[in-house]
Short mmCIF file of the C-alpha atoms (twelve columns), coordinates in Angstrom:
data_MODEL
# 
_entry.id   MODEL 
# 
loop_
_atom_site.group_PDB 
_atom_site.id 
_atom_site.type_symbol 
_atom_site.label_atom_id 
_atom_site.label_alt_id 
_atom_site.label_comp_id 
_atom_site.label_asym_id 
_atom_site.label_seq_id 
_atom_site.Cartn_x 
_atom_site.Cartn_y 
_atom_site.Cartn_z 
_atom_site.pdbx_PDB_model_num 
ATOM 1   C CA . MET A 1   0.000  0.000   0.000   1 
ATOM 2   C CA . GLN A 2   1.258  3.475   -0.850  1 
ATOM 3   C CA . ALA A 3   0.761  5.898   2.035   1 
ATOM 4   C CA . MET A 4   0.147  9.543   1.232   1 
ATOM 5   C CA . ARG A 5   1.936  12.297  3.060   1 
ATOM 6   C CA . THR A 6   -0.442 13.395  5.785   1 
ATOM 7   C CA . ARG A 7   0.517  16.993  6.433   1 
ATOM 8   C CA . VAL A 8   -2.656 18.924  5.822   1 
ATOM 9   C CA . PRO A 9   -1.851 22.574  5.040   1 
ATOM 10  C CA . ALA A 10  -5.254 23.887  6.068   1 
ATOM 11  C CA . GLY A 11  -3.729 27.243  6.901   1 
ATOM 12  C CA . LEU A 12  -1.500 27.534  3.862   1 
ATOM 13  C CA . THR A 13  -0.696 31.107  2.951   1 
ATOM 14  C CA . MET A 14  -2.677 32.140  -0.144  1 
ATOM 15  C CA . TRP A 15  -0.577 34.675  -1.995  1 
ATOM 16  C CA . LEU A 16  -2.059 37.724  -3.738  1 
ATOM 17  C CA . LEU A 17  -0.534 38.031  -7.169  1 
ATOM 18  C CA . LEU A 18  1.278  41.331  -7.345  1 
ATOM 19  C CA . ALA A 19  3.899  42.745  -9.651  1 
ATOM 20  C CA . PRO A 20  7.508  41.910  -8.718  1 
ATOM 21  C CA . VAL A 21  9.217  44.460  -6.502  1 
ATOM 22  C CA . PRO A 22  12.759 45.497  -7.515  1 
ATOM 23  C CA . SER A 23  15.316 44.315  -4.970  1 
ATOM 24  C CA . THR A 24  16.912 47.027  -2.877  1 
ATOM 25  C CA . SER A 25  20.145 45.045  -3.049  1 
ATOM 26  C CA . GLN A 26  20.606 46.697  -6.435  1 
ATOM 27  C CA . THR A 27  20.920 50.103  -4.802  1 
ATOM 28  C CA . THR A 28  24.187 51.480  -3.453  1 
ATOM 29  C CA . ASN A 29  22.902 53.646  -0.597  1 
ATOM 30  C CA . TRP A 30  21.187 50.969  1.476   1 
ATOM 31  C CA . THR A 31  21.435 51.377  5.248   1 
ATOM 32  C CA . LEU A 32  21.013 48.445  7.612   1 
ATOM 33  C CA . PRO A 33  17.828 49.034  9.624   1 
ATOM 34  C CA . ARG A 34  18.208 48.830  13.384  1 
ATOM 35  C CA . THR A 35  15.892 48.347  16.314  1 
ATOM 36  C CA . ALA A 36  15.243 51.139  18.812  1 
ATOM 37  C CA . TRP A 37  17.945 49.606  21.025  1 
ATOM 38  C CA . GLY A 38  20.521 49.485  18.221  1 
ATOM 39  C CA . GLU A 39  20.595 45.862  17.013  1 
ATOM 40  C CA . PRO A 40  20.230 44.920  13.329  1 
ATOM 41  C CA . ASP A 41  16.508 44.628  12.592  1 
ATOM 42  C CA . LEU A 42  15.584 41.151  11.352  1 
ATOM 43  C CA . GLN A 43  11.880 41.515  12.030  1 
ATOM 44  C CA . GLY A 44  9.185  40.613  9.544   1 
ATOM 45  C CA . VAL A 45  7.772  37.625  7.685   1 
ATOM 46  C CA . TRP A 46  10.326 35.784  5.563   1 
ATOM 47  C CA . THR A 47  10.234 32.834  3.185   1 
ATOM 48  C CA . ASN A 48  13.016 30.510  2.017   1 
ATOM 49  C CA . ALA A 49  11.187 28.900  -0.926  1 
ATOM 50  C CA . THR A 50  13.525 27.880  -3.752  1 
ATOM 51  C CA . ILE A 51  13.890 25.127  -6.338  1 
ATOM 52  C CA . THR A 52  17.593 24.761  -5.538  1 
ATOM 53  C CA . ARG A 53  18.109 21.421  -3.834  1 
ATOM 54  C CA . LEU A 54  19.880 20.887  -0.557  1 
ATOM 55  C CA . GLU A 55  22.348 18.472  -2.177  1 
ATOM 56  C CA . ARG A 56  23.859 18.831  -5.637  1 
ATOM 57  C CA . PRO A 57  22.021 16.856  -8.360  1 
ATOM 58  C CA . GLU A 58  23.990 14.019  -9.926  1 
ATOM 59  C CA . GLY A 59  24.087 15.660  -13.331 1 
ATOM 60  C CA . PHE A 60  26.023 18.634  -11.922 1 
ATOM 61  C CA . ALA A 61  28.738 16.769  -10.040 1 
ATOM 62  C CA . GLY A 62  31.856 18.900  -9.687  1 
ATOM 63  C CA . ARG A 63  30.015 22.104  -10.652 1 
ATOM 64  C CA . GLU A 64  29.379 24.737  -8.009  1 
ATOM 65  C CA . PHE A 65  27.221 27.028  -10.174 1 
ATOM 66  C CA . PHE A 66  24.603 26.775  -12.915 1 
ATOM 67  C CA . THR A 67  25.108 28.681  -16.114 1 
ATOM 68  C CA . LYS A 68  22.664 31.513  -16.779 1 
ATOM 69  C CA . GLU A 69  21.047 29.390  -19.481 1 
ATOM 70  C CA . GLU A 70  20.597 26.450  -17.109 1 
ATOM 71  C CA . MET A 71  19.077 28.699  -14.461 1 
ATOM 72  C CA . ALA A 72  16.640 30.170  -16.972 1 
ATOM 73  C CA . GLU A 73  15.565 26.718  -18.168 1 
ATOM 74  C CA . LEU A 74  15.087 25.344  -14.632 1 
ATOM 75  C CA . GLU A 75  13.011 28.369  -13.660 1 
ATOM 76  C CA . ARG A 76  10.974 28.193  -16.868 1 
ATOM 77  C CA . ARG A 77  10.069 24.561  -16.170 1 
ATOM 78  C CA . ALA A 78  9.217  25.285  -12.545 1 
ATOM 79  C CA . ALA A 79  6.943  28.182  -13.502 1 
ATOM 80  C CA . GLN A 80  5.295  26.086  -16.208 1 
ATOM 81  C CA . ASN A 81  4.640  23.131  -13.891 1 
ATOM 82  C CA . GLN A 82  3.718  24.880  -10.659 1 
ATOM 83  C CA . PHE A 83  -0.038 24.413  -11.100 1 
ATOM 84  C CA . ILE A 84  -0.073 21.237  -13.218 1 
ATOM 85  C CA . ASP A 85  -1.562 18.209  -11.467 1 
ATOM 86  C CA . ARG A 86  -0.433 14.753  -12.532 1 
ATOM 87  C CA . ASP A 87  -2.126 11.416  -12.064 1 
ATOM 88  C CA . PRO A 88  -0.730 9.416   -9.132  1 
ATOM 89  C CA . ARG A 89  1.250  6.254   -9.709  1 
ATOM 90  C CA . ALA A 90  -0.556 2.902   -9.620  1 
ATOM 91  C CA . GLY A 91  -1.493 2.062   -6.041  1 
ATOM 92  C CA . ASP A 92  -0.833 5.608   -4.836  1 
ATOM 93  C CA . PRO A 93  -3.920 7.464   -3.511  1 
ATOM 94  C CA . GLY A 94  -2.385 10.773  -4.521  1 
ATOM 95  C CA . THR A 95  -1.730 13.939  -2.543  1 
ATOM 96  C CA . TYR A 96  -2.717 17.612  -2.528  1 
ATOM 97  C CA . ASN A 97  -3.237 19.321  -5.833  1 
ATOM 98  C CA . GLN A 98  -0.641 21.869  -6.860  1 
ATOM 99  C CA . VAL A 99  -2.502 24.944  -5.594  1 
ATOM 100 C CA . TRP A 100 -1.536 23.934  -2.046  1 
ATOM 101 C CA . PHE A 101 2.190  23.801  -2.764  1 
ATOM 102 C CA . ASP A 102 4.532  26.771  -2.638  1 
ATOM 103 C CA . ARG A 103 7.874  25.335  -3.681  1 
ATOM 104 C CA . GLY A 104 8.891  28.440  -5.563  1 
ATOM 105 C CA . THR A 105 10.117 28.780  -9.128  1 
ATOM 106 C CA . ARG A 106 13.538 30.358  -8.715  1 
ATOM 107 C CA . VAL A 107 17.070 29.110  -8.222  1 
ATOM 108 C CA . VAL A 108 18.872 30.878  -5.344  1 
ATOM 109 C CA . ALA A 109 20.298 34.176  -6.542  1 
ATOM 110 C CA . SER A 110 23.885 32.972  -6.184  1 
ATOM 111 C CA . GLY A 111 23.224 30.381  -8.899  1 
ATOM 112 C CA . ARG A 112 24.689 27.579  -6.793  1 
ATOM 113 C CA . THR A 113 23.807 24.022  -7.779  1 
ATOM 114 C CA . SER A 114 23.152 23.090  -4.136  1 
ATOM 115 C CA . LEU A 115 22.264 24.809  -0.893  1 
ATOM 116 C CA . ILE A 116 25.186 23.003  0.709   1 
ATOM 117 C CA . ILE A 117 28.284 25.161  0.276   1 
ATOM 118 C CA . ASP A 118 30.691 23.072  2.361   1 
ATOM 119 C CA . PRO A 119 31.906 20.433  1.656   1 
ATOM 120 C CA . PRO A 120 32.614 21.578  -1.919  1 
ATOM 121 C CA . ASP A 121 30.965 18.498  -3.474  1 
ATOM 122 C CA . GLY A 122 27.581 19.735  -2.224  1 
ATOM 123 C CA . HIS A 123 26.659 16.555  -0.349  1 
ATOM 124 C CA . ILE A 124 26.031 15.614  3.279   1 
ATOM 125 C CA . PRO A 125 29.190 13.894  4.603   1 
ATOM 126 C CA . TRP A 126 27.453 10.907  6.207   1 
ATOM 127 C CA . THR A 127 29.156 8.318   8.334   1 
ATOM 128 C CA . PRO A 128 28.506 4.830   6.839   1 
ATOM 129 C CA . GLU A 129 26.120 3.903   9.667   1 
ATOM 130 C CA . ALA A 130 24.122 7.138   9.437   1 
ATOM 131 C CA . ARG A 131 23.843 6.867   5.662   1 
ATOM 132 C CA . GLU A 132 22.524 3.328   5.982   1 
ATOM 133 C CA . HIS A 133 19.851 4.517   8.410   1 
ATOM 134 C CA . TYR A 134 18.969 7.414   6.093   1 
ATOM 135 C CA . GLU A 135 18.539 5.094   3.104   1 
ATOM 136 C CA . ARG A 136 16.493 2.659   5.162   1 
ATOM 137 C CA . SER A 137 14.199 5.493   6.239   1 
ATOM 138 C CA . ARG A 138 13.703 6.610   2.633   1 
ATOM 139 C CA . ALA A 139 13.025 3.059   1.431   1 
ATOM 140 C CA . ARG A 140 10.157 2.512   3.848   1 
ATOM 141 C CA . TYR A 141 8.377  5.799   3.090   1 
ATOM 142 C CA . GLY A 142 4.917  5.055   1.706   1 
ATOM 143 C CA . VAL A 143 5.605  1.329   2.017   1 
ATOM 144 C CA . GLY A 144 5.554  0.616   5.723   1 
ATOM 145 C CA . PRO A 145 4.972  -1.598  7.571   1 
ATOM 146 C CA . PHE A 146 2.222  0.410   9.267   1 
ATOM 147 C CA . GLU A 147 1.445  -1.380  12.501  1 
ATOM 148 C CA . SER A 148 0.697  1.777   14.516  1 
ATOM 149 C CA . TRP A 149 0.983  5.553   14.384  1 
ATOM 150 C CA . LEU A 150 4.623  5.137   15.403  1 
ATOM 151 C CA . ASP A 151 5.353  3.749   11.934  1 
ATOM 152 C CA . MET A 152 4.681  7.162   10.353  1 
ATOM 153 C CA . ASP A 153 7.374  9.811   10.481  1 
ATOM 154 C CA . THR A 154 7.263  12.771  12.843  1 
ATOM 155 C CA . GLY A 155 5.966  15.112  10.154  1 
ATOM 156 C CA . GLU A 156 3.137  12.795  9.205   1 
ATOM 157 C CA . ARG A 157 2.263  12.731  12.904  1 
ATOM 158 C CA . CYS A 158 2.079  16.545  12.933  1 
ATOM 159 C CA . LEU A 159 4.965  16.852  15.404  1 
ATOM 160 C CA . THR A 160 7.930  18.411  13.575  1 
ATOM 161 C CA . ASP A 161 10.443 17.834  10.805  1 
ATOM 162 C CA . GLY A 162 13.208 19.163  13.036  1 
ATOM 163 C CA . LEU A 163 15.827 21.841  12.557  1 
ATOM 164 C CA . PRO A 164 17.420 23.687  10.772  1 
ATOM 165 C CA . MET A 165 15.182 25.894  8.622   1 
ATOM 166 C CA . VAL A 166 15.268 24.342  5.146   1 
ATOM 167 C CA . PRO A 167 12.796 24.571  2.220   1 
ATOM 168 C CA . THR A 168 12.033 20.857  1.954   1 
ATOM 169 C CA . GLN A 169 8.324  20.645  2.774   1 
ATOM 170 C CA . GLY A 170 6.925  22.170  -0.405  1 
ATOM 171 C CA . TYR A 171 4.628  24.520  1.518   1 
ATOM 172 C CA . ASN A 172 4.419  26.717  4.639   1 
ATOM 173 C CA . MET A 173 8.031  27.840  4.264   1 
ATOM 174 C CA . ASN A 174 7.350  31.114  6.037   1 
ATOM 175 C CA . TYR A 175 8.843  32.495  9.239   1 
ATOM 176 C CA . ARG A 176 8.026  35.487  11.418  1 
ATOM 177 C CA . ILE A 177 10.955 36.984  13.316  1 
ATOM 178 C CA . LEU A 178 10.312 39.197  16.357  1 
ATOM 179 C CA . GLN A 179 12.870 41.027  18.478  1 
ATOM 180 C CA . THR A 180 12.866 42.549  21.955  1 
ATOM 181 C CA . PRO A 181 15.825 43.679  24.057  1 
ATOM 182 C CA . GLY A 182 17.578 40.441  25.001  1 
ATOM 183 C CA . TYR A 183 15.504 38.060  22.862  1 
ATOM 184 C CA . VAL A 184 14.789 36.945  19.299  1 
ATOM 185 C CA . VAL A 185 11.688 34.872  18.565  1 
ATOM 186 C CA . ILE A 186 11.227 32.809  15.387  1 
ATOM 187 C CA . LEU A 187 7.743  31.491  14.572  1 
ATOM 188 C CA . HIS A 188 7.521  28.886  11.812  1 
ATOM 189 C CA . GLU A 189 4.241  28.631  9.922   1 
ATOM 190 C CA . MET A 190 4.701  24.845  9.827   1 
ATOM 191 C CA . TYR A 191 3.608  22.899  12.940  1 
ATOM 192 C CA . HIS A 192 3.136  26.093  15.028  1 
ATOM 193 C CA . GLU A 193 6.835  25.835  15.873  1 
ATOM 194 C CA . PHE A 194 8.414  28.732  17.710  1 
ATOM 195 C CA . ARG A 195 11.856 29.323  19.174  1 
ATOM 196 C CA . ILE A 196 12.643 31.829  21.923  1 
ATOM 197 C CA . ILE A 197 16.340 32.693  21.692  1 
ATOM 198 C CA . SER A 198 17.941 34.560  24.599  1 
ATOM 199 C CA . LEU A 199 20.822 36.937  23.926  1 
ATOM 200 C CA . ASP A 200 21.850 37.709  27.516  1 
ATOM 201 C CA . GLY A 201 24.668 35.180  27.811  1 
ATOM 202 C CA . ARG A 202 22.854 32.733  30.077  1 
ATOM 203 C CA . PRO A 203 24.138 29.128  29.972  1 
ATOM 204 C CA . HIS A 204 22.357 26.360  28.105  1 
ATOM 205 C CA . LEU A 205 19.815 24.238  29.926  1 
ATOM 206 C CA . GLY A 206 21.171 21.151  31.628  1 
ATOM 207 C CA . PRO A 207 20.862 17.605  30.230  1 
ATOM 208 C CA . LYS A 208 17.794 16.893  32.386  1 
ATOM 209 C CA . THR A 209 15.648 19.226  30.253  1 
ATOM 210 C CA . PRO A 210 16.202 18.222  26.600  1 
ATOM 211 C CA . GLN A 211 14.029 19.854  23.935  1 
ATOM 212 C CA . TRP A 212 12.583 18.670  20.610  1 
ATOM 213 C CA . LEU A 213 14.017 21.805  18.955  1 
ATOM 214 C CA . GLY A 214 17.012 22.002  21.251  1 
ATOM 215 C CA . ASP A 215 18.027 24.843  23.549  1 
ATOM 216 C CA . ALA A 216 19.044 27.954  21.599  1 
ATOM 217 C CA . ARG A 217 21.363 30.762  22.709  1 
ATOM 218 C CA . GLY A 218 22.179 33.761  20.542  1 
ATOM 219 C CA . ARG A 219 24.805 36.468  20.306  1 
ATOM 220 C CA . TRP A 220 25.703 39.268  17.906  1 
ATOM 221 C CA . GLU A 221 28.968 39.065  16.014  1 
ATOM 222 C CA . SER A 222 29.142 42.500  14.411  1 
ATOM 223 C CA . ASP A 223 25.865 42.668  12.424  1 
ATOM 224 C CA . THR A 224 25.326 38.901  12.276  1 
ATOM 225 C CA . LEU A 225 23.076 37.042  14.702  1 
ATOM 226 C CA . VAL A 226 24.741 33.756  15.655  1 
ATOM 227 C CA . VAL A 227 22.483 31.131  17.234  1 
ATOM 228 C CA . GLU A 228 23.929 27.993  18.791  1 
ATOM 229 C CA . THR A 229 21.491 25.208  19.647  1 
ATOM 230 C CA . THR A 230 22.311 22.159  21.760  1 
ATOM 231 C CA . ASN A 231 20.562 19.858  24.233  1 
ATOM 232 C CA . PHE A 232 18.287 18.217  21.672  1 
ATOM 233 C CA . ALA A 233 16.002 15.507  23.002  1 
ATOM 234 C CA . ASP A 234 16.785 11.927  21.968  1 
ATOM 235 C CA . LYS A 235 14.044 11.126  19.435  1 
ATOM 236 C CA . THR A 236 16.141 8.838   17.246  1 
ATOM 237 C CA . HIS A 237 13.730 5.965   17.935  1 
ATOM 238 C CA . TYR A 238 11.118 7.773   15.808  1 
ATOM 239 C CA . TRP A 239 11.013 7.842   12.015  1 
ATOM 240 C CA . TRP A 240 11.948 11.187  10.419  1 
ATOM 241 C CA . ALA A 241 11.313 12.373  6.862   1 
ATOM 242 C CA . ALA A 242 14.984 13.408  6.748   1 
ATOM 243 C CA . SER A 243 17.012 11.663  9.431   1 
ATOM 244 C CA . TRP A 244 19.745 14.325  9.319   1 
ATOM 245 C CA . ARG A 245 17.203 16.679  10.936  1 
ATOM 246 C CA . ALA A 246 16.259 14.247  13.714  1 
ATOM 247 C CA . SER A 247 16.371 15.527  17.282  1 
ATOM 248 C CA . ARG A 248 19.357 13.851  18.993  1 
ATOM 249 C CA . PRO A 249 21.781 14.657  21.823  1 
ATOM 250 C CA . SER A 250 24.857 14.465  19.567  1 
ATOM 251 C CA . LEU A 251 23.716 17.395  17.390  1 
ATOM 252 C CA . ARG A 252 25.041 20.941  17.729  1 
ATOM 253 C CA . LEU A 253 23.515 23.433  15.297  1 
ATOM 254 C CA . VAL A 254 25.074 26.841  14.577  1 
ATOM 255 C CA . GLU A 255 22.998 29.327  12.550  1 
ATOM 256 C CA . ARG A 256 23.975 32.754  11.215  1 
ATOM 257 C CA . PHE A 257 21.456 35.469  10.206  1 
ATOM 258 C CA . THR A 258 22.791 38.511  8.312   1 
ATOM 259 C CA . ARG A 259 20.486 41.197  6.879   1 
ATOM 260 C CA . ILE A 260 21.935 42.162  3.497   1 
ATOM 261 C CA . ASP A 261 19.139 44.373  2.120   1 
ATOM 262 C CA . ASP A 262 15.536 45.365  2.795   1 
ATOM 263 C CA . GLU A 263 14.257 42.105  1.325   1 
ATOM 264 C CA . THR A 264 16.932 39.543  2.161   1 
ATOM 265 C CA . ILE A 265 18.513 37.744  5.103   1 
ATOM 266 C CA . ASP A 266 21.543 35.599  4.364   1 
ATOM 267 C CA . TYR A 267 20.803 32.494  6.452   1 
ATOM 268 C CA . GLN A 268 23.517 29.886  6.938   1 
ATOM 269 C CA . PHE A 269 23.671 26.874  9.190   1 
ATOM 270 C CA . THR A 270 26.390 24.413  10.146  1 
ATOM 271 C CA . MET A 271 25.617 20.911  11.426  1 
ATOM 272 C CA . HIS A 272 28.017 19.425  13.979  1 
ATOM 273 C CA . ASP A 273 27.415 15.760  14.821  1 
ATOM 274 C CA . PRO A 274 30.328 13.286  14.841  1 
ATOM 275 C CA . GLU A 275 27.897 10.385  15.256  1 
ATOM 276 C CA . SER A 276 26.169 11.192  11.952  1 
ATOM 277 C CA . PHE A 277 28.717 13.098  9.854   1 
ATOM 278 C CA . THR A 278 32.395 12.645  9.136   1 
ATOM 279 C CA . LYS A 279 32.836 16.415  9.483   1 
ATOM 280 C CA . PRO A 280 30.693 19.527  10.010  1 
ATOM 281 C CA . TRP A 281 28.856 20.788  6.944   1 
ATOM 282 C CA . THR A 282 27.281 24.117  5.985   1 
ATOM 283 C CA . ALA A 283 24.366 25.277  3.826   1 
ATOM 284 C CA . SER A 284 23.364 28.785  2.716   1 
ATOM 285 C CA . ILE A 285 19.692 29.645  2.134   1 
ATOM 286 C CA . PRO A 286 18.503 33.199  1.440   1 
ATOM 287 C CA . MET A 287 15.332 34.299  3.229   1 
ATOM 288 C CA . THR A 288 13.287 37.008  1.541   1 
ATOM 289 C CA . THR A 289 10.279 39.222  2.188   1 
ATOM 290 C CA . ASN A 290 9.737  39.397  -1.573  1 
ATOM 291 C CA . GLN A 291 8.532  36.013  -2.777  1 
ATOM 292 C CA . ALA A 292 10.717 36.171  -5.859  1 
ATOM 293 C CA . ALA A 293 9.733  32.630  -6.737  1 
ATOM 294 C CA . ARG A 294 6.312  33.927  -7.831  1 
ATOM 295 C CA . GLY A 295 6.733  37.688  -7.929  1 
ATOM 296 C CA . VAL A 296 4.444  38.175  -4.938  1 
ATOM 297 C CA . THR A 297 4.883  39.851  -1.598  1 
ATOM 298 C CA . VAL A 298 5.015  37.764  1.570   1 
ATOM 299 C CA . GLY A 299 2.096  38.522  3.855   1 
ATOM 300 C CA . GLN A 300 0.996  37.292  7.245   1 
ATOM 301 C CA . LEU A 301 1.324  33.812  8.683   1 
ATOM 302 C CA . PHE A 302 -1.822 31.714  8.873   1 
ATOM 303 C CA . GLU A 303 -2.902 28.946  11.209  1 
ATOM 304 C CA . TYR A 304 -1.411 25.574  10.337  1 
ATOM 305 C CA . ALA A 305 -4.085 22.992  11.186  1 
ATOM 306 C CA . CYS A 306 -2.515 19.553  11.028  1 
ATOM 307 C CA . HIS A 307 -3.861 17.260  13.756  1 
ATOM 308 C CA . GLU A 308 -7.298 18.820  13.300  1 
ATOM 309 C CA . GLY A 309 -7.590 17.387  9.798   1 
ATOM 310 C CA . ASN A 310 -5.123 14.532  9.856   1 
ATOM 311 C CA . TYR A 311 -7.500 11.867  8.535   1 
ATOM 312 C CA . SER A 312 -4.751 10.215  6.526   1 
ATOM 313 C CA . LEU A 313 -3.078 8.934   9.683   1 
ATOM 314 C CA . VAL A 314 -6.193 6.883   10.418  1 
ATOM 315 C CA . ASN A 315 -6.678 5.966   6.768   1 
ATOM 316 C CA . VAL A 316 -3.124 4.654   6.366   1 
ATOM 317 C CA . LEU A 317 -3.594 2.311   9.319   1 
ATOM 318 C CA . SER A 318 -7.085 1.186   8.271   1 
ATOM 319 C CA . GLY A 319 -5.825 0.671   4.713   1 
ATOM 320 C CA . ALA A 320 -2.975 -1.496  5.997   1 
ATOM 321 C CA . ARG A 321 -5.456 -3.632  7.960   1 
ATOM 322 C CA . ALA A 322 -7.689 -3.936  4.892   1 
ATOM 323 C CA . GLN A 323 -4.687 -5.031  2.857   1 
ATOM 324 C CA . GLU A 324 -3.868 -7.671  5.478   1 
ATOM 325 C CA . ARG A 325 -7.429 -9.016  5.415   1 
ATOM 326 C CA . ALA A 326 -7.378 -9.209  1.636   1 
ATOM 327 C CA . SER A 327 -4.061 -11.060 1.736   1 
ATOM 328 C CA . GLU A 328 -5.410 -13.534 4.291   1 
ATOM 329 C CA . LYS A 329 -8.522 -14.150 2.187   1 
ATOM 330 C CA . ASN A 330 -6.423 -14.766 -0.923  1 
ATOM 331 C CA . SER A 331 -4.233 -17.234 0.925   1 
ATOM 332 C CA . ARG A 332 -7.305 -19.173 2.095   1 
ATOM 333 C CA . ASP A 333 -8.769 -19.209 -1.380  1 
# 
């Protein structure tokens, strides 16, 4: 039985189609906005939608950047296909139609062939054991077995896909950033996730209070906000859509937020985990207030209702039981 992805984007942002807004990064007299207390102002609603993949596609091995012609062709195809629905594969019940997705239609402005910028090959430097687990997780997606709700991944269960902030879901890739003296708050449209990041130098929480999204502490390095997150809860016994994002005690995540113009934050993260990776690795993902992927302006965040409409979780399990009954009947016959 093919299980459908059960994340129901009932509160998906519906964009108003507006004319593209010229980027202020093209101007030469831009001044970094600051809060009333003097810190760089990161506040607003931002999106990281892009068609650039986290890891470099096989056909571009050894190439750090697309050509202009390749970028134009990729973006043309994405724009052409963004609202085209296709019939599901045999045995697959299908998923949302394309109006619910917001993957974007643009390659990142740098023209890189992957969001990963280090290592240079654009791939996650897995340890052999972690790669095996990752491949095993991918192989069972939509296949099962589905004995209980624990056999669905954490996203299908409306819990989380984990950190860092990457455009892998296909929708709800929007974030609201708020600032007060001593704190930065990041609210993710997906899963109602929010992170309260203190900037006052307090120590991390102790090991007796692990968190699904870890324990974040921030500091300013010049005009860059650096956030270090540790003390992740051990949830490695659950299935994850992408096991590299799983909550686990061995993970240390370092994120860097740098405002580079009125519409763009340069967001980078580095994953440190010697149990999963042979070395730390880094990705760069621009966040924008101008949804350049569709030429529309990012608006407010909407409610993300997942558990409230998560009928597929029940249907996957009931479908698996129906399949078992049919198999038993066939064996008797």
